[in-house]
C-alpha positions, -999 to +999 in steps of 0.1 A: +419-010+913+387-022+898+376-012+863+342+006+862+315-008+840+310+014+809+277+033+811+263+066+800+274+097+819+239+111+815+205+095+813+189+099+779+163+075+766+163+071+729+125+065+727+123+057+689+152+032+692+138+016+723+103+012+707+118-002+675+137-029+695+106-036+717+085-042+686+110-066+671+114-087+703+098-121+703+072-129+729+085-136+764+074-173+762+095-177+730+126-162+747+120-185+777+119-215+754+150-204+736+169-201+770+157-236+780+169-249+747+204-235+752+205-248+788+206-283+773+240-275+758+253-265+792+263-301+802+296-316+790+282-352+789+253-341+766+278-323+744+299-354+742+268-375+733+258-350+706+293-351+692+293-389+691+259-388+673+273-364+647+295-392+636+270-421+636+237-434+649+245-453+682+228-473+708+230-466+746+255-494+751+279-480+725+276-445+738+282-456+773+313-476+763+327-448+742+323-422+770+333-446+798+300-441+816+271-462+828+242-470+805+219-455+832+238-421+831+237-421+793+200-430+792+192-401+815+211-376+793+195-390+762+160-385+778+170-348+783+182-345+747+151-362+734+129-340+755+146-310+739+141-325+705+178-327+698+179-365+693+154-391+682+154-428+685+143-459+666+140-494+678+154-524+659+145-556+677+155-551+713+181-524+705+172-487+706+194-465+683+198-427+688+206-401+662+204-363+658+169-351+653+178-329+623+206-310+607+200-278+627+216-294+657+249-299+640+248-264+626+242-249+661+270-270+675+294-261+647+287-224+651+293-226+688+325-246+684+338-222+657+331-193+680+352-208+709+380-217+685+382-181+675+386-170+711+418-190+715 
């Protein structure tokens, strides 16, 4: 037996409520950008890289060694993270070091992690 989705038994549109919510919604482009931002968190490798960078600034070689992956694979994911403005880099001689772009990233991660911990 399948459970039915909960829905209204009758169709009533609460016009004032709908209009109030409509007025408070951000523009479609902003919501699209927010969805794209959260997509970046949808990859385990990127999450592992971010977690490593919470601990310390690291170069590609160190991250690749830590995660047991190739430098090429890590570099690809770092490009995605940098494009999403989640990480930044600095060059010291021939070595490029990566770090979190700002404190918001850790806060977002911590909130998400806390949420899944509460689900267990």
